[in-house]
FIBALUM-662630 format. One record per residue: residue in one letter; x, y, z of N, C-alpha, C in turn. Coordinates in steps of 0.2 Angstrom, whole numbers. Layout:
<rs>
 resn  n_xx  n_yy  n_zz ca_xx ca_yy ca_zz  c_xx  c_yy  c_zz
    A     X     Y     Z     X     Y     Z     X     Y     Z
...
</rs>
This chain:
<rs>
 resn  n_xx  n_yy  n_zz ca_xx ca_yy ca_zz  c_xx  c_yy  c_zz
    M   239   121    96   239   120    97   239   122    94
    S   241   128    84   239   130    80   241   129    73
    A   242   136    53   247   137    48   245   134    42
    T   245   136    37   243   133    30   247   127    30
    R   248   124    35   252   118    35   249   112    38
    T   244   113    43   242   107    47   234   108    48
    H   231   102    47   224   102    48   223    98    54
    R   222   101    60   221    98    66   215   101    69
    P   210    97    73   205   101    76   208   105    81
    E   213   107    82   217   111    87   221   115    85
    D   226   117    90   234   119    90   232   120    88
    L   228   113    86   231   112    83   232   117    80
    M   238   122    75   242   125    74   245   129    70
    R   244   140    52   244   144    46   237   146    45
    A   236   152    42   229   153    42   226   149    36
    R   223   143    38   220   139    33   217   134    37
    N   216   128    35   212   123    38   215   117    41
    S   219   116    58   223   113    64   225   111    70
    R   230   114    78   233   110    83   234   112    90
    T   239   112    98   238   113   106   243   113   111
    A   248   109   119   253   112   124   255   108   130
    L   260   109   136   265   104   139   268   105   146
    L   274   104   152   280   100   155   282   101   162
    V   289   101   171   290    99   178   296   104   181
    A   296   105   187   300   110   190   307   108   189
    V   311   114   187   318   113   185   322   110   191
    S   321   113   197   324   110   203   323   103   204
    A   317   101   203   315    93   204   319    89   199
    V   318    91   193   321    87   187   328    87   187
    T   332    92   189   339    92   189   342    88   194
    T   338    87   199   340    82   205   339    75   203
    L   334    74   198   333    67   196   336    65   190
    V   337    70   185   340    68   178   345    73   177
    P   351    71   177   357    76   176   358    78   169
    V   354    83   167   354    84   159   358    91   159
    L   362    91   154   366    97   153   362   102   149
    T   363   108   151   360   114   147   365   119   145
    P   363   123   140   369   128   138   371   132   143
    T   367   134   148   370   138   153   374   135   158
    A   373   128   159   377   124   163   383   121   160
    A   385   122   154   390   119   150   397   120   154
    S   398   126   156   405   128   158   406   124   165
    A   401   122   168   402   119   175   403   111   173
    A   403   109   167   404   102   166   409   101   160
    N   415   105   161   420   105   156   418   107   149
    D   413   111   148   410   113   142   409   108   137
    P   405   103   138   403    98   133   399   100   128
    L   396   106   129   391   109   123   395   114   119
    R   401   115   121   405   121   117   405   120   110
    P   406   114   107   406   113   100   399   115    97
    Y   394   115   100   387   117    98   386   124    98
    L   389   127   104   388   134   105   392   139   101
    T   397   136    98   402   140    95   402   139    87
    Q   396   136    85   395   135    78   395   141    74
    K   397   141    68   397   147    63   392   145    58
    P   386   148    58   381   146    53   383   148    46
    A   382   144    41   384   146    34   377   148    31
    W   376   155    31   370   158    29   369   158    21
    H   364   156    19   362   156    12   355   158    10
    R   354   160     4   347   161     2   342   155     3
    C   337   156     7   333   150     8   330   146     2
    D   327   150    -3   324   148    -9   323   153   -14
    K   324   152   -20   323   157   -25   316   160   -25
    S   311   156   -23   304   159   -23   303   164   -17
    L   308   164   -13   307   169    -7   312   174    -8
    P   311   180    -4   316   186    -5   323   184    -3
    A   328   187    -6   335   185    -4   337   187     3
    S   333   192     6   334   194    13   332   188    18
    L   328   183    16   327   177    20   333   172    20
    Q   337   172    24   343   168    24   342   162    29
    C   345   156    27   344   150    30   351   147    32
    A   351   143    37   357   139    39   355   133    43
    T   360   128    43   358   122    46   364   121    52
    I   362   120    58   366   119    63   365   113    66
    K   369   110    71   369   104    74   367   105    82
    V   362   100    84   361   100    91   361    93    93
    P   362    91   100   362    85   102   355    82   102
    L   355    75   100   348    72   101   347    72   108
    D   352    70   113   351    69   120   355    74   123
    Y   353    79   127   357    83   130   361    80   136
    R   359    74   138   363    71   143   369    68   140
    R   369    67   134   375    64   130   376    68   124
    P   379    74   125   380    78   120   385    76   115
    G   389    71   117   394    68   112   391    62   108
    G   385    61   109   381    56   105   378    58    98
    K   373    55    97   369    57    90   367    64    90
    K   368    67    84   366    74    83   360    74    78
    L   357    80    79   351    82    74   353    88    70
    D   350    89    64   351    95    61   345   100    63
    L   347   106    64   342   111    66   342   117    60
    E   337   117    57   336   123    52   334   129    55
    I   338   134    54   336   141    56   336   146    50
    S   333   152    52   332   157    46   332   164    50
    R   334   169    46   334   175    48   332   180    43
    M   329   186    45   328   192    41   331   198    46
    R   337   200    44   340   205    48   337   212    48
    T   337   216    53   335   222    53   339   227    49
    S   336   232    46   341   236    42   343   242    45
    T   341   243    52   343   248    56   348   246    62
    K   354   246    61   359   243    66   358   248    72
    K   357   254    71   357   259    76   352   258    81
    E   346   255    79   340   254    83   340   247    86
    R   344   243    83   344   235    84   345   234    91
    R   340   230    94   341   227   101   344   220   101
    G   341   216    97   344   209    97   340   205    92
    V   338   199    94   334   194    90   327   193    93
    L   323   192    88   316   190    90   314   183    87
    L   315   178    91   313   171    89   306   170    88
    L   304   166    83   297   166    81   295   158    81
    N   289   157    84   286   150    83   279   150    82
    P   276   146    76   269   147    74   265   142    78
    G   267   138    82   263   133    86   263   126    83
    G   259   122    85   259   115    83   256   111    89
    P   260   106    92   266   104    90   266   101    83
    G   271   102    79   272    99    72   272   105    67
    G   272   111    69   272   117    64   279   119    63
    P   281   119    57   288   121    55   288   129    55
    G   293   132    56   294   139    57   299   143    53
    V   303   139    49   308   142    45   306   148    41
    D   300   148    39   298   153    34   294   159    38
    M   294   158    45   290   163    49   293   170    48
    P   299   171    48   301   178    47   299   182    41
    Y   298   178    35   295   180    29   288   183    30
    Y   284   178    33   277   180    34   276   186    39
    M   280   185    45   279   190    50   282   197    48
    A   286   197    44   289   204    42   284   208    38
    R   278   204    36   273   208    32   268   210    37
    E   268   207    43   262   209    48   265   213    54
    L   271   213    56   274   216    62   275   224    60
    P   274   228    65   275   235    63   282   237    62
    K   284   242    59   291   244    57   295   245    63
    S   292   248    68   295   249    75   298   243    78
    V   295   237    77   297   231    80   303   228    75
    K   301   228    69   306   226    64   313   230    64
    N   313   236    66   319   240    67   323   238    73
    K   319   235    78   323   233    84   326   226    84
    Y   323   221    79   325   214    80   327   211    73
    D   332   207    73   332   202    68   327   197    69
    L   323   195    64   318   190    65   321   183    63
    I   320   179    68   323   172    68   318   167    68
    G   318   162    63   314   157    62   318   150    63
    F   314   145    65   317   138    65   312   133    65
    D   314   127    62   310   121    62   312   118    68
    P   307   117    73   309   113    79   311   106    77
    R   315   103    82   318    96    81   312    91    79
    G   314    87    73   309    82    71   304    85    66
    I   305    92    64   299    95    60   303    98    54
    G   299    98    49   301   102    43   308    99    40
    L   313   104    41   320   103    38   324   101    44
    S   322   100    50   326    99    56   326    91    58
    S   329    87    54   329    80    55   322    77    55
    P   318    78    50   311    77    51   309    70    52
    V   304    69    56   302    62    58   296    60    53
    G   295    54    52   289    51    49   288    44    51
    C   281    42    51   279    36    54   277    31    48
    G   276    34    42   273    30    37   266    29    37
    L   262    34    40   255    34    41   251    35    35
    T   246    32    34   242    33    28   237    39    29
    S   234    41    24   229    47    25   224    45    30
    G   221    39    30   217    37    35   219    37    42
    E   225    34    43   229    34    50   230    41    52
    R   231    46    48   232    53    50   226    56    53
    N   220    53    51   214    56    54   213    54    61
    W   213    59    66   212    57    73   206    60    75
    D   202    63    71   195    66    73   190    60    74
    R   191    56    79   187    50    80   183    50    86
    P   176    51    85   172    51    91   171    44    94
    Y   169    44   100   168    38   103   161    35   101
    K   161    29    99   155    25    98   157    18   100
    A   152    15   103   153     8   106   154     3   100
    E   151     4    94   152    -1    89   159     0    85
    T   162     6    86   168     7    83   174     8    87
    F   173     7    94   179     8    98   184     3    98
    D   183    -3    97   188    -8    96   192    -6    89
    K   189    -4    84   193    -2    78   197     4    80
    D   194     9    84   198    15    85   204    13    90
    V   203     9    94   209     6    98   214     3    94
    K   212    -1    89   217    -4    84   221     2    81
    W   217     7    78   220    13    75   226    16    79
    A   224    17    86   228    21    90   235    17    91
    R   234    10    92   239     6    93   244     5    87
    T   241     5    81   244     5    75   249    11    74
    V   246    17    75   250    23    75   256    23    79
    A   255    21    85   260    21    90   266    16    88
    E   263    10    85   268     5    83   272     7    77
    K   269    10    72   272    12    66   277    17    68
    C   276    22    73   281    27    74   287    24    78
    D   285    19    82   291    16    86   295    12    81
    K   292     9    76   296     5    72   300    10    67
    K   298    15    65   301    20    61   307    24    64
    Q   305    26    71   309    31    74   313    29    80
    G   310    23    83   314    20    89   315    25    95
    D   321    25    97   323    29   103   323    36   102
    K   323    38    96   323    46    94   317    49    97
    L   311    45    97   305    48   100   306    51   107
    R   310    48   111   310    50   118   313    57   119
    H   316    59   114   320    66   114   317    71   110
    L   311    70   107   307    75   103   302    78   108
    T   305    82   113   301    85   118   301    93   118
    T   296    96   121   297   103   121   303   106   125
    R   304   102   130   310   104   135   316   104   131
    N   317    99   126   323    99   122   323   104   117
    T   317   106   114   317   111   109   318   118   112
    A   317   119   119   319   125   122   326   125   123
    R   329   119   124   337   119   125   340   121   118
    D   336   118   112   339   120   106   338   128   104
    M   333   131   107   332   138   106   338   142   110
    D   341   139   115   346   142   118   353   141   115
    V   353   135   111   359   134   107   359   140   101
    I   353   141    98   352   146    93   354   152    96
    R   352   154   102   354   161   105   362   161   105
    A   365   156   107   373   156   108   376   157   101
    V   373   153    96   376   153    89   375   160    86
    L   370   163    88   369   170    85   373   175    89
    G   376   173    94   380   178    98   377   183   102
    E   371   180   105   366   185   109   367   182   116
    K   366   187   121   366   186   128   359   184   130
    K   354   187   126   347   185   128   343   184   121
    I   337   181   122   333   181   116   326   184   118
    S   323   188   113   316   190   114   312   184   110
    Y   306   184   111   302   178   108   295   180   107
    L   292   178   101   285   178   100   283   171    98
    G   279   168   102   276   162   101   268   162   101
    Y   266   158    96   258   157    96   256   150    98
    S   250   149   101   247   143   102   252   138   106
    Y   254   132   103   259   128   106   265   132   108
    G   267   137   103   273   141   104   273   145   111
    T   267   146   114   267   149   121   269   144   126
    Y   268   138   125   271   133   130   278   132   129
    L   280   132   123   288   132   122   291   138   125
    G   288   144   124   291   150   127   291   150   134
    A   286   147   137   285   147   144   290   142   147
    V   291   136   144   297   131   146   303   135   145
    Y   305   139   140   311   142   139   312   147   145
    T   307   150   147   308   155   153   309   151   159
    Q   307   145   160   308   141   166   315   138   166
    L   317   136   160   324   134   160   330   139   160
    F   328   145   157   333   150   156   330   157   157
    P   328   158   164   325   164   165   330   170   164
    K   336   169   165   341   175   164   343   176   157
    R   341   172   153   342   173   145   336   175   142
    S   330   176   145   324   178   142   323   185   143
    D   322   188   137   322   196   137   314   198   136
    R   312   199   130   305   201   130   301   196   127
    I   296   193   130   293   187   129   286   188   128
    V   283   187   122   276   188   120   273   181   118
    L   268   179   122   265   173   122   257   174   120
    D   256   172   113   250   174   110   245   167   109
    S   239   168   112   234   162   112   237   156   116
    A   236   156   122   241   153   127   238   146   129
    V   243   141   129   242   135   132   243   135   140
    D   238   131   143   239   130   150   243   124   152
    P   249   126   155   254   120   156   251   115   161
    A   246   116   165   243   111   169   239   106   165
    R   237   108   159   233   104   155   236    99   150
    I   243   100   149   246    96   144   246    89   145
    W   245    85   140   242    87   133   235    85   133
    R   233    80   136   226    77   135   221    83   137
    G   223    86   142   218    91   144   218    97   139
    M   223    98   135   222   104   130   218   102   124
    I   217    95   123   213    93   118   206    93   121
    Q   205    91   127   199    91   130   196    98   132
    V   200   103   132   197   109   133   194   112   127
    W   195   109   121   192   111   115   184   110   116
    A   183   104   119   176   102   121   173   107   126
    E   177   108   131   174   112   137   173   119   134
    G   177   122   130   176   129   128   171   129   122
    A   169   124   119   165   124   113   157   125   116
    E   156   123   122   149   123   124   147   131   125
    P   150   135   129   148   142   129   148   145   122
    A   153   143   118   153   146   111   146   144   107
    F   144   138   108   138   136   105   132   139   108
    T   132   140   114   126   144   117   126   151   115
    R   132   154   114   132   161   112   129   161   105
    W   131   156   100   128   156    94   120   155    94
    T   118   150    98   111   149    98   107   156   100
    E   110   160   104   107   166   106   107   171   101
    W   112   171    97   113   176    92   108   174    86
    T   108   168    85   104   165    79    96   166    81
    A    94   165    87    87   165    89    85   172    88
    A    89   177    89    87   184    89    87   186    81
    R    88   182    77    88   183    70    84   178    66
    D    79   175    70    75   170    67    71   172    61
    A    69   178    60    66   180    54    70   179    48
    K    76   179    48    81   178    43    83   171    42
    Y    85   168    47    87   161    46    82   155    48
    K    77   157    51    72   152    53    74   146    55
    L    79   146    60    82   140    64    79   140    71
    G    75   144    73    72   144    79    71   151    83
    A    66   152    86    65   159    89    68   160    96
    T    70   154    99    73   154   106    80   150   105
    P    84   152   110    90   148   110    89   140   110
    E    84   138   114    83   131   115    80   128   108
    A    76   132   105    74   130    98    79   129    93
    V    84   134    93    90   134    88    94   127    90
    R    95   126    96    99   120    98    95   114    96
    T    89   114    97    85   108    95    86   107    87
    T    85   112    83    86   112    76    93   109    74
    F    98   112    77   105   109    76   105   102    77
    Y   103   100    83   105    93    85   100    88    81
    D    94    91    79    90    87    75    93    85    68
    L    97    91    65   100    90    59   106    85    60
    V   110    85    66   115    81    67   113    73    67
    A   107    72    70   104    66    71   102    63    64
    R    99    68    60    97    66    53   103    64    49
    A   108    68    50   114    66    46   118    59    48
    D   117    58    54   119    51    57   115    46    54
    R   109    47    53   105    41    51   106    41    43
    K   107    46    40   108    46    32   112    52    31
    P   118    51    29   123    57    28   120    62    23
    I   122    68    24   119    73    20   124    74    14
    D   121    74     8   125    75     2   126    83     0
    L   133    85     2   134    92     0   139    93    -5
    D   136    94   -11   140    94   -17   145    88   -19
    G   142    82   -17   145    76   -19   149    74   -13
    T   150    77    -7   153    75    -1   147    73     4
    L   148    67     6   143    64    11   145    66    18
    L   141    70    22   143    72    28   138    69    34
    T   141    66    39   138    63    44   137    68    50
    G   133    66    55   132    71    60   139    72    64
    D   143    67    64   150    68    67   154    73    63
    D   153    73    57   157    78    52   154    85    54
    I   148    86    55   145    92    56   147    95    63
    R   147    91    68   149    93    75   156    95    75
    S   161    91    72   168    92    72   169    98    67
    G   166    98    61   168   103    57   166   110    59
    L   160   111    63   158   117    65   160   119    72
    R   163   115    75   166   117    82   170   123    82
    A   175   124    78   179   130    79   175   136    76
    M   170   135    71   167   140    68   162   144    74
    F   160   140    78   155   143    83   159   148    87
    F   165   148    88   169   153    92   170   160    88
    G   170   159    81   172   165    78   168   167    71
    G   162   164    71   158   166    64   151   164    65
    T   148   168    70   140   166    71   136   167    65
    R   137   172    61   134   172    54   136   167    50
    D   142   165    49   144   160    45   141   153    47
    V   141   152    53   138   145    56   130   145    54
    A   127   151    55   120   151    54   119   149    46
    E   123   152    42   122   151    35   124   144    33
    A   129   141    36   131   135    35   125   130    37
    V   122   131    43   117   126    45   111   127    40
    V   109   133    38   104   133    33   105   130    27
    E   112   130    24   114   127    18   113   119    19
    L   115   117    25   115   110    26   108   107    27
    K   104   111    30    97   109    30    94   108    23
    K    96   113    18    93   113    12    96   107     8
    A   102   105     9   105    99     6   102    93     9
    A   100    93    15    97    87    18    90    86    14
    D    87    91    12    80    90     9    81    89     2
    R    87    90    -1    87    88    -9    88    81   -10
    A    86    79   -16    88    72   -18    95    71   -19
    P    98    66   -16   105    65   -16   108    64   -23
    S   114    66   -24   117    65   -31   121    58   -30
    A   126    57   -34   130    51   -33   136    53   -29
    G   134    56   -23   139    58   -18   143    52   -15
    T   149    53   -13   153    47   -10   156    50    -3
    R   157    46     1   161    48     7   168    49     6
    K   170    55     5   176    57     3   181    57     9
    P   187    54     8   192    54    13   194    61    15
    R   197    61    21   200    67    24   206    69    19
    T   206    75    18   211    78    13   218    78    16
    P   223    75    13   229    75    16   232    82    17
    E   236    83    23   238    89    24   244    91    20
    P   245    98    18   250   100    14   257    98    18
    V   262    97    14   268    96    17   272   102    18
    P   275   103    24   279   109    26   284   111    20
    P   286   118    20   291   120    15   297   116    16
    S   299   113    10   305   109    10   311   112     6
    F   310   117     3   315   120    -1   319   115    -5
    G   316   111    -8   319   106   -12   322   100    -9
    R   321    99    -2   323    93     2   317    89     4
    T   318    83     5   313    78     6   311    79    14
    V   304    79    14   301    79    21   295    74    20
    P   295    69    25   289    64    25   282    68    25
    K   278    65    21   271    67    20   267    68    27
    D   269    63    31   265    63    38   270    66    43
    N   274    71    41   279    74    46   275    78    52
    S   270    82    50   267    86    55   263    81    60
    D   260    76    57   256    71    62   261    68    66
    A   267    65    63   271    61    67   275    65    72
    A   276    72    71   279    76    76   274    78    81
    F   268    79    79   263    80    84   263    75    89
    W   262    69    87   261    63    92   268    62    96
    A   273    63    92   280    62    96   280    67   102
    V   278    73   101   279    78   106   274    77   112
    V   267    77   110   262    76   115   263    70   119
    C   265    64   116   266    58   119   272    58   124
    A   277    61   122   284    61   125   284    67   131
    D   281    72   130   281    78   134   279    76   141
    T   274    72   142   271    71   148   269    64   149
    R   269    61   156   268    54   157   261    53   160
    N   256    58   159   250    57   162   244    54   157
    W   246    52   151   242    49   147   239    42   150
    P   233    41   150   230    34   153   233    29   148
    R   235    23   151   237    17   147   231    12   146
    D   226    13   149   220     8   149   215    10   144
    P   214     7   138   208     9   134   202    10   137
    E   200     7   142   194     7   146   193    14   149
    Q   199    17   151   198    24   154   196    29   149
    Y   198    28   143   196    33   137   189    32   136
    R   187    25   136   179    24   134   175    27   140
    E   177    27   146   173    30   151   173    37   151
    D   179    40   150   179    47   149   175    50   143
    A   176    47   138   172    49   132   164    49   133
    I   162    43   136   155    43   137   153    49   142
    K   157    50   147   155    55   152   155    62   149
    D   160    63   145   161    70   142   157    71   136
    K   154    66   133   149    67   128   143    69   131
    A   141    67   137   135    69   141   136    77   143
    T   142    78   145   144    85   148   145    90   142
    Y   148    88   137   150    92   132   148    89   125
    P   141    89   124   139    85   118   142    87   111
    L   144    93   110   146    95   104   153    91   102
    Y   157    91   107   164    88   105   167    84   110
    G   164    82   116   167    79   121   169    72   119
    D   165    68   115   167    61   113   173    61   109
    F   174    66   105   180    67   100   186    68   105
    A   185    73   109   191    75   113   194    70   118
    S   189    66   121   191    61   126   192    54   124
    S   191    52   118   192    45   115   199    44   114
    I   200    37   113   207    35   113   212    38   108
    K   218    39   110   223    42   106   229    38   106
    P   234    39   101   240    34   101   244    34   107
    C   244    40   111   248    40   117   247    35   122
    A   241    32   121   239    26   126   244    20   125
    F   247    20   119   251    14   117   258    16   115
    W   260    22   117   267    25   115   272    21   119
    K   277    18   115   281    13   118   287    17   122
    K   289    23   120   295    26   123   293    32   127
    Q   293    32   133   292    37   138   297    43   136
    G   295    49   137   299    55   136   305    54   140
    S   311    57   138   317    56   142   317    59   149
    E   312    64   150   312    67   156   304    68   158
    P   303    69   164   296    71   166   294    78   163
    A   288    80   163   286    87   161   289    92   165
    T   289    98   162   292   104   165   286   108   169
    K   287   109   175   282   113   179   284   120   178
    V   279   124   175   281   131   174   278   135   180
    D   283   138   183   281   142   189   287   147   190
    N   286   153   188   291   158   188   289   165   188
    K   293   170   189   292   177   189   295   181   183
    V   297   177   178   300   180   172   294   185   169
    G   296   191   167   292   196   164   290   193   157
    A   283   193   155   281   191   149   274   194   148
    L   272   195   141   266   197   140   261   192   136
    I   256   190   139   251   185   137   245   189   133
    L   244   186   127   238   189   123   233   184   122
    Q   227   185   123   222   180   123   215   183   121
    N   212   180   115   205   182   113   200   178   118
    E   195   181   119   189   178   123   187   172   120
    W   186   172   113   183   167   110   188   164   105
    D   193   159   108   198   156   104   196   148   104
    S   196   146    98   193   139    98   199   134   100
    Q   205   135    99   211   131   100   214   131   107
    T   214   137   109   216   139   116   211   143   119
    P   206   140   122   201   145   125   203   149   131
    L   199   154   132   201   159   137   203   155   144
    A   200   150   146   202   147   152   210   144   152
    S   212   143   146   218   140   145   223   146   146
    G   222   152   143   226   158   144   227   160   151
    Q   221   159   154   221   161   161   225   156   165
    G   225   150   163   230   145   167   237   147   166
    L   239   149   160   246   151   159   248   157   163
    R   243   162   164   244   168   168   245   167   175
    R   242   162   178   242   160   185   249   158   187
    V   252   154   182   259   151   184   265   155   182
    M   264   160   177   269   165   176   268   171   179
    K   270   171   185   268   177   190   271   183   188
    G   276   184   184   279   190   182   276   193   176
    S   271   189   173   268   191   167   262   196   168
    K   260   199   162   254   202   162   250   200   156
    M   243   200   157   239   197   151   234   203   148
    V   234   203   142   229   207   138   224   202   136
    T   217   203   138   212   199   136   208   204   131
    V   206   201   125   202   204   120   195   202   121
    A   191   206   124   184   205   126   180   205   119
    G   177   199   118   174   198   111   178   197   106
    G   185   196   107   189   194   102   188   187   100
    V   189   185    93   188   179    90   194   177    87
    G   195   170    86   200   167    82   206   166    86
    H   211   162    82   217   159    85   223   163    83
    G   226   167    87   232   171    85   229   179    85
    I   233   183    88   231   190    89   236   195    86
    Y   242   195    89   247   200    87   249   199    79
    G   248   205    76   249   205    69   242   205    65
    N   237   204    69   230   203    66   226   210    67
    K   229   215    68   226   222    69   221   222    75
    S   223   219    80   218   218    86   220   224    91
    C   215   225    95   216   231   100   222   229   105
    A   224   223   105   230   221   109   237   222   106
    D   237   224    99   243   225    96   247   231    99
    K   244   236   101   247   242   103   251   240   109
    T   248   236   114   252   235   120   258   230   118
    A   257   225   114   262   221   112   268   225   109
    T   266   229   104   271   233   101   275   237   106
    A   272   240   111   275   245   116   280   240   120
    Y   278   234   122   282   230   126   288   228   122
    L   287   226   116   293   224   112   298   229   110
    T   295   235   110   300   241   108   303   245   114
    T   299   244   120   302   248   126   303   244   131
    G   301   237   131   302   233   137   297   234   143
    K   292   239   142   288   240   148   281   236   147
    L   280   232   152   274   229   153   269   233   156
    P   262   232   155   257   235   158   258   234   166
    T   255   239   169   256   239   177   251   233   180
    K   246   232   176   241   227   178   238   223   172
    D   235   218   173   232   215   167   227   219   164
    V   226   219   157   222   223   153   217   220   149
    T   211   223   149   206   220   144   204   226   139
    C   204   224   133   202   229   128   196   226   124
    K   192   229   120   187   227   117   188   226   109
    A   186   220   107   186   219    99   182   223    96
    R   183   224    89   179   228    85   171   226    85
    P   167   230    85   160   228    85   158   223    79
    G   154   218    81   152   213    76   158   208    74
    A   163   208    78   169   204    76   167   196    76
    E   162   195    80   160   187    81   156   185    75
    E   154   189    70   149   187    65   152   184    59
    R   158   186    57   162   183    52   169   181    53
    A   170   175    51   177   172    52   181   175    47
    T   186   180    48   190   183    43   196   179    42
    A   199   180    36   205   177    34   211   179    39
    N   214   174    42   219   176    47   226   176    43
    P   229   182    43   236   183    39   241   180    43
    L   240   177    49   246   174    53   247   167    50
    P   253   165    50   255   158    48   254   153    53
    L   248   152    55   246   148    61   242   142    59
    P   242   136    62   238   130    60   231   132    63
    T   226   130    59   219   131    61   215   125    59
    P   209   124    62   205   118    60   202   118    53
    P   201   112    50   199   111    43   192   113    42
    G   187   113    46   180   115    45   177   109    41
    I   171   111    38   167   106    34   169   106    27
    P   171   100    24   172   100    17   167   103    13
    G   169   107     8   164   110     3   161   117     6
    M   163   119    12   160   125    15   165   131    14
    A   171   129    13   176   134    14   176   140     8
    D   174   138     2   173   143    -3   167   147    -2
    R   162   145     2   156   148     2   155   153     8
    F   158   152    14   157   156    20   164   158    22
</rs>
């Protein structure tokens, strides 16, 4: 919902400037939609056998990366109901453990998204995971279907069309409706029926093909952000093939997908209140107000001022909408950073303007291609493909979005109008091939959750814990940021113990973040998508 690859106000999805989660009960779905799964193949004359018995042709992924990172391309069916039909390429990677004696199996990795490629995850995670874990597992990465090197999709979106951070305004709503319809129509024209099958449920089935191809009876899994939902869906579809499952920074399955975008607005309000309290206590330094209410007034006065006349910050003109959207994630994990940013913005507002221009949104970096062609809008196209096909609960009437945005702007003034306004899924032409997966099981898993996570707020993690009844949850009290394990958090010890011994805590655990963790947004070493922030601020704070 989380990588130096995607700029989403979410999940969105690498430690840089991103994305969010999903899906219906197995018993109900299998009675309605007779879809073959790898575990059911033998009962249907083994139609998946050609996929399950593939022999990967491993090779070095790229000369710029270590030789130990090996890649291969396998095939998966586009539609698991018709395994003899069209096929997709699925790019997988591995870094093998050097200690066969201690080896337990494979640890599949997913960085989040949806839209985040993961073929280079083993390389990055090998630098962050403890040796005891790397001794136990081959680290396995993969680009999910439609993403990166796995039959990547593209819609031919311009940089302007890729910008979906659009707050509701009466005077621009018709234009935003046109934008949402255009994105949906472009994707349909470019990809057609393929879009129906780019779902989390099918990606989970792909994971089980990977398991079989690797010769494993079970898989262990470490998924971040959107990857927590993918992991949860896998446990729902394949409970007996799920070994040790770690779900880090969790998506609430009940909120997919519109609700997972809206929860950014809901979670931002307490984070903003905490910031006003912290800043008021330091009024002598920042002079933004001696009480939380005074700090709040200062901030929204600045927003209103920028809406009347954009603020020139080193040649970039920033509106009040830019400030609200750009600082939303920072309120969760950088109280000092935000205070300094607001002081800087106030100074810029008082200066005479330069020849500043309204700079367009910076195009997102293209995922690793290893010399192969990936559409420039791949992460965006894949994001919309998954969130629009995964669930059938997106409103189809633009007026519903208008009403919700007006209501939520009043309730969640920082980001409510952004989160609830019109999205391309309102006009998505191809419904997903199946209803969403209802997650409700007793599979053992470990959920990790920071108290102050901008992309998957605490309430979201608690939602996943409720429906995964065999899981245990570690909450990092005072913890900030998106992505925990590998970030030297107090939760790391519990996660490592689980992955190396298989023992879950006897009950849910709360541990405390390091003192002062909320003051500075530290660089995240994990390859997860994160929000872009305010242009021009990244190098200062």
